[in-house]
C-alpha positions as CSV (number, residue, x, y, z in Angstrom):
1,X,11.6,-2.8,-28.4
2,X,12.2,0.4,-30.3
3,X,10.6,0.7,-33.7
4,X,12.9,1.5,-36.6
5,X,12.6,4.9,-38.3
6,X,11.0,3.1,-41.3
7,X,8.4,1.5,-39.1
8,X,7.6,4.6,-37.1
9,X,7.9,6.9,-40.1
10,X,4.6,8.4,-41.3
11,X,2.6,7.8,-38.1
12,X,1.9,11.1,-36.4
13,X,1.4,10.4,-32.7
14,X,-0.1,13.2,-30.6
15,X,0.2,12.6,-26.8
16,X,-1.9,13.5,-23.8
17,X,-0.6,13.0,-20.3
18,X,0.6,14.7,-17.1
19,X,2.6,12.9,-14.4
20,X,5.8,10.8,-14.4
21,X,3.9,7.7,-15.4
22,X,2.9,9.4,-18.6
23,X,6.3,11.0,-19.2
24,X,7.9,7.5,-19.3
25,X,5.5,6.5,-22.0
26,X,6.2,9.6,-24.0
27,X,9.9,9.0,-23.7
28,X,9.5,5.5,-25.0
29,X,7.5,6.8,-28.0
30,X,10.1,9.3,-28.8
31,X,13.0,6.9,-28.5
32,X,11.1,4.5,-30.9
33,X,11.3,7.2,-33.5
34,X,7.7,8.3,-33.8
35,X,6.8,11.8,-34.8
36,X,5.0,13.6,-32.0
37,X,3.7,16.9,-33.3
38,X,1.8,18.0,-30.2
39,X,1.7,17.2,-26.5
40,X,-1.4,17.9,-24.3
41,X,-0.9,18.2,-20.6
42,X,-2.6,19.8,-17.5
43,X,-2.0,23.5,-16.8
44,X,1.0,24.3,-14.5
45,X,0.0,23.8,-10.9
46,X,1.4,25.2,-7.6
47,X,3.9,22.9,-6.0
48,X,6.7,22.8,-3.4
49,X,7.1,24.9,-0.3
50,X,6.8,28.2,-2.2
51,X,3.8,26.9,-4.1
52,X,5.2,28.2,-7.4
53,X,3.6,27.2,-10.6
54,X,5.4,24.1,-11.8
55,X,5.2,22.3,-15.2
56,X,4.1,18.7,-15.3
57,X,6.7,15.9,-16.0
58,X,5.3,15.5,-19.5
59,X,5.6,19.2,-20.3
60,X,9.2,19.2,-19.1
61,X,10.0,16.3,-21.3
62,X,8.2,17.7,-24.3
63,X,9.9,21.1,-24.1
64,X,13.3,19.4,-23.7
65,X,12.6,17.7,-27.1
66,X,11.3,20.9,-28.7
67,X,7.7,19.6,-29.0
68,X,4.8,22.0,-29.1
69,X,2.8,21.8,-25.8
70,X,-0.9,22.7,-25.3
71,X,-2.4,23.0,-21.8
72,X,-6.2,23.6,-22.2
73,X,-8.3,23.6,-19.0
74,X,-10.9,21.5,-20.9
75,X,-11.4,20.1,-24.4
76,X,-15.1,21.0,-24.7
77,X,-15.0,23.7,-27.3
78,X,-13.6,24.0,-30.9
79,X,-11.3,26.7,-29.6
80,X,-9.9,24.4,-26.9
81,X,-9.4,21.6,-29.5
82,X,-8.0,23.8,-32.2
83,X,-4.3,23.0,-31.8
84,X,-5.0,19.3,-31.6
85,X,-7.1,19.4,-34.8
86,X,-4.5,21.5,-36.6
87,X,-1.7,19.0,-36.0
88,X,-3.9,16.3,-37.7
89,X,-2.6,13.3,-35.7
90,X,-3.1,9.7,-36.9
91,X,-3.5,8.6,-33.3
92,X,-3.7,10.2,-29.8
93,X,-2.0,8.3,-27.1
94,X,-3.4,9.1,-23.6
95,X,-1.8,8.2,-20.3
96,X,-2.9,9.7,-16.9
97,X,-3.9,12.9,-18.6
98,X,-6.5,14.0,-16.0
99,X,-9.2,15.1,-18.4
100,X,-12.1,13.1,-19.8
101,X,-12.0,13.2,-23.6
102,X,-15.3,14.3,-25.2
103,X,-16.6,12.5,-28.3
104,X,-15.3,15.2,-30.6
105,X,-11.7,14.5,-29.5
106,X,-12.2,10.7,-29.6
107,X,-13.3,11.0,-33.2
108,X,-10.5,13.5,-34.3
109,X,-7.5,11.2,-34.9
110,X,-7.7,8.9,-38.0
111,X,-7.0,5.8,-35.8
112,X,-8.7,7.1,-32.7
113,X,-7.4,7.5,-29.2
114,X,-5.4,4.8,-27.3
115,X,-5.1,4.7,-23.5
116,X,-2.3,3.2,-21.4
117,X,-4.1,2.0,-18.2
118,X,-2.2,0.6,-15.2
119,X,-4.4,-2.5,-14.5
120,X,-5.6,-5.6,-16.1
121,X,-9.0,-4.4,-17.3
122,X,-11.8,-4.7,-16.5
123,X,-10.4,-4.9,-13.0
124,X,-9.7,-1.5,-11.5
125,X,-11.2,0.9,-14.0
126,X,-10.8,4.5,-12.8
127,X,-8.3,6.9,-11.1
128,X,-6.2,4.8,-8.7
129,X,-5.7,1.3,-10.0
130,X,-2.2,0.9,-8.5
131,X,-3.2,1.8,-5.0
132,X,-6.4,-0.3,-5.1
133,X,-4.6,-3.4,-6.4
134,X,-2.2,-3.3,-3.5
135,X,-4.9,-2.5,-1.0
136,X,-7.0,-5.4,-2.2
137,X,-4.1,-7.9,-1.9
138,X,-4.0,-8.7,-5.6
139,X,-1.3,-11.1,-6.7
140,X,-0.8,-9.4,-10.0
141,X,-1.6,-6.4,-12.0
142,X,-0.4,-5.1,-15.4
143,X,-0.9,-2.7,-18.3
144,X,-3.8,-2.6,-20.7
145,X,-3.6,-0.7,-23.9
146,X,-7.2,0.2,-24.7
147,X,-9.0,1.8,-27.6
148,X,-10.9,4.7,-25.9
149,X,-14.6,5.2,-26.0
150,X,-17.0,7.5,-24.1
151,X,-17.0,5.3,-21.0
152,X,-14.6,5.3,-18.0
153,X,-12.0,2.8,-19.1
154,X,-14.6,0.7,-20.9
155,X,-13.1,0.5,-24.4
156,X,-11.9,-2.6,-26.2
157,X,-8.5,-4.0,-25.2
158,X,-5.7,-3.9,-27.7
159,X,-2.9,-5.4,-25.6
160,X,-2.4,-6.7,-22.1
161,X,0.8,-7.5,-20.1
162,X,0.8,-8.8,-16.6
163,X,3.2,-7.9,-13.7
164,X,3.4,-9.7,-10.3
165,X,2.8,-7.6,-7.2
166,X,5.5,-8.3,-4.6
167,X,4.7,-8.8,-0.9
168,X,6.6,-5.6,-0.1
169,X,5.5,-3.5,-3.0
170,X,4.3,0.0,-2.3
171,X,2.4,2.2,-4.7
172,X,5.7,4.0,-5.4
173,X,7.7,0.9,-6.3
174,X,4.8,-0.7,-8.3
175,X,4.2,2.6,-10.1
176,X,7.8,2.7,-11.4
177,X,7.7,-0.9,-12.7
178,X,4.3,-0.3,-14.4
179,X,5.4,3.0,-15.9
180,X,8.4,1.2,-17.5
181,X,6.1,-1.6,-18.7
182,X,3.6,0.9,-20.1
183,X,6.3,2.5,-22.2
184,X,7.2,-0.9,-23.6
185,X,3.6,-1.8,-24.3
186,X,2.6,1.4,-26.1
187,X,5.7,1.1,-28.4
188,X,4.7,-2.5,-29.1
189,X,1.1,-1.5,-29.8
190,X,2.0,1.4,-32.1
191,X,4.3,-0.9,-34.0
192,X,1.5,-3.4,-34.5
193,X,-0.9,-0.6,-35.4
194,X,1.5,0.5,-38.2
195,X,1.6,-3.0,-39.5
196,X,-2.2,-3.2,-39.4
197,X,-2.4,-6.1,-37.0
198,X,-3.8,-4.6,-33.8
199,X,-7.0,-6.5,-32.9
200,X,-9.5,-5.2,-30.5
201,X,-11.1,-7.4,-27.8
202,X,-14.2,-6.3,-25.9
203,X,-13.7,-6.2,-22.2
204,X,-15.6,-9.0,-20.4
205,X,-18.7,-8.2,-18.5
206,X,-17.5,-10.1,-15.5
207,X,-14.8,-9.0,-13.1
208,X,-15.4,-5.2,-13.3
209,X,-14.2,-3.2,-10.3
210,X,-13.6,0.5,-9.9
211,X,-10.5,2.2,-8.4
212,X,-11.9,5.3,-6.6
213,X,-9.6,8.3,-6.3
214,X,-7.6,8.2,-3.1
215,X,-8.7,10.7,-0.4
216,X,-6.8,12.1,2.5
217,X,-9.3,10.7,4.9
218,X,-8.2,7.2,4.0
219,X,-4.9,7.9,5.7
220,X,-6.5,7.3,9.1
221,X,-5.6,3.9,10.4
222,X,-8.6,1.9,11.6
223,X,-7.1,-0.5,14.1
224,X,-10.3,-2.5,14.3
225,X,-9.5,-4.0,10.8
226,X,-7.3,-7.0,10.5
227,X,-3.5,-6.6,10.7
228,X,-3.2,-7.9,7.1
229,X,-5.6,-5.3,5.8
230,X,-3.9,-2.4,7.6
231,X,-0.4,-3.5,6.4
232,X,-1.7,-3.6,2.8
233,X,-3.2,-0.1,3.2
234,X,0.2,1.2,4.5
235,X,1.9,0.0,1.3
236,X,-1.0,1.2,-0.9
237,X,-0.9,4.7,0.6
238,X,2.9,5.1,0.3
239,X,3.8,7.8,-0.7
240,X,0.3,9.4,-0.6
241,X,-1.6,9.9,1.7
242,X,0.4,7.8,4.1
243,X,-1.1,5.8,7.1
244,X,-1.6,8.0,10.2
245,X,-2.6,7.4,13.8
246,X,-2.5,9.7,16.9
247,X,-0.5,9.0,20.0
248,X,-0.3,11.6,22.8
249,X,-1.9,14.2,20.5
250,X,0.9,13.6,17.9
251,X,0.1,12.4,14.4
252,X,2.4,9.4,13.7
253,X,2.8,8.0,10.2
254,X,3.5,4.3,10.0
255,X,5.2,3.5,6.7
256,X,6.2,-0.2,7.1
257,X,4.9,-3.0,9.3
258,X,4.8,-6.7,9.7
259,X,1.8,-8.9,10.6
260,X,2.3,-10.7,13.9
261,X,-0.1,-13.6,13.7
262,X,-1.7,-14.9,16.8
263,X,-1.1,-11.6,18.7
264,X,-3.8,-9.1,19.5
265,X,-4.8,-9.5,23.1
266,X,-5.9,-6.0,23.7
267,X,-8.3,-3.5,22.3
268,X,-7.5,-2.3,18.7
269,X,-4.8,0.4,18.8
270,X,-3.3,-0.7,22.1
271,X,0.5,-1.0,22.2
272,X,1.4,-4.5,23.2
273,X,5.2,-4.4,23.1
274,X,8.0,-2.0,22.2
275,X,11.6,-2.7,21.3
276,X,14.2,-1.6,18.7
277,X,12.6,-3.8,16.1
278,X,9.2,-2.1,16.3
279,X,6.1,-1.1,18.0
280,X,3.5,-4.0,18.2
281,X,0.0,-2.7,18.1
282,X,-3.2,-4.8,18.5
283,X,-5.6,-4.9,15.6
284,X,-9.1,-6.4,15.0
285,X,-7.3,-9.6,14.1
286,X,-3.7,-10.3,14.9
287,X,-1.2,-7.4,15.5
288,X,1.1,-5.2,13.6
289,X,4.8,-4.5,14.3
290,X,5.4,-1.0,13.0
291,X,9.0,-0.9,11.8
292,X,9.3,2.5,10.0
293,X,7.6,5.6,11.5
294,X,7.6,9.3,11.1
295,X,6.4,12.2,13.3
296,X,5.7,15.8,12.2
297,X,8.7,17.7,11.2
298,X,10.9,14.6,11.0
299,X,11.8,12.0,8.3
300,X,10.9,8.4,8.1
301,X,13.0,6.4,10.7
302,X,13.5,2.8,11.6
303,X,11.7,2.0,14.9
304,X,14.8,2.1,17.0
305,X,15.8,5.6,15.9
306,X,12.2,6.8,16.1
307,X,11.8,5.6,19.7
308,X,15.0,7.5,20.8
309,X,13.2,10.7,19.9
310,X,9.7,9.7,20.8
311,X,9.5,7.0,23.5
312,X,6.5,4.7,23.4
313,X,5.4,2.3,26.2
314,X,3.3,-0.8,26.2
315,X,-0.2,-0.1,27.3
316,X,-0.5,3.2,25.4
317,X,-3.1,3.4,22.7
318,X,-3.1,4.9,19.2
319,X,-6.3,6.8,18.4
320,X,-7.7,7.9,15.0
321,X,-6.0,11.0,13.6
322,X,-8.3,14.0,13.7
């Protein structure tokens, strides 16, 4: 719900964030009528085929609204913090910024720093909460609005909202729903903050897990794992880094699959059956029918189309991608 100008009026909200997840939160804050005197975001990075320097999603949105943008490499020195200090924000909202905030920054805003985190803390503290929730088979996740302290996502909770994880959710689809929810939650939290009613609840000591950053090496499919685990990993690593296995010296990405219970007579990675509906591969437990695949230089294709360009036969064996 958007705050009225009278509710939002007077509260100066600086913002720190970088990717699309953060841009949706900034957009919600602006639509709610809050004054945003400064946006912090990561420096422009090379992107695309030409590897040209590209601004972050947050920077693009801020510039479109005429908001001052600062892109320090770090926030360790007075000089690096000068523009943030000069704008004298009442609160700093942080969402997927990409930098740890030193104590001097945490203490700078009158009302402190508030983080939008894409999990139900204390579960999945850290860099990749959306991926890890899907990979682990969690039934639900959500958004936690948290008062930041010096720890990694350890601060007291100000607001939590849950969101179910669908059986076919990928990181891409769940990200989009969580980004929208994050925008709603931060506007609600800021409105309550203005009214003086935002209570802080310490995170429980039980149930703490950490969402480690996703590495490219995790893309390699380990067919000795259960079919259910591999299927979840495929969805967790969509769009990055994908799930990859090698067949006839060709790296094949498997984007979608279905668990085939009771199948799996064969060594892990062995192709058990092939038809237009998919390629059935033996796993450590049960089997997987891979239904959407991709080879280098091509796009994602349903199994039937993929097989027309890259025939696969029962008895062949997928090997780890090297």
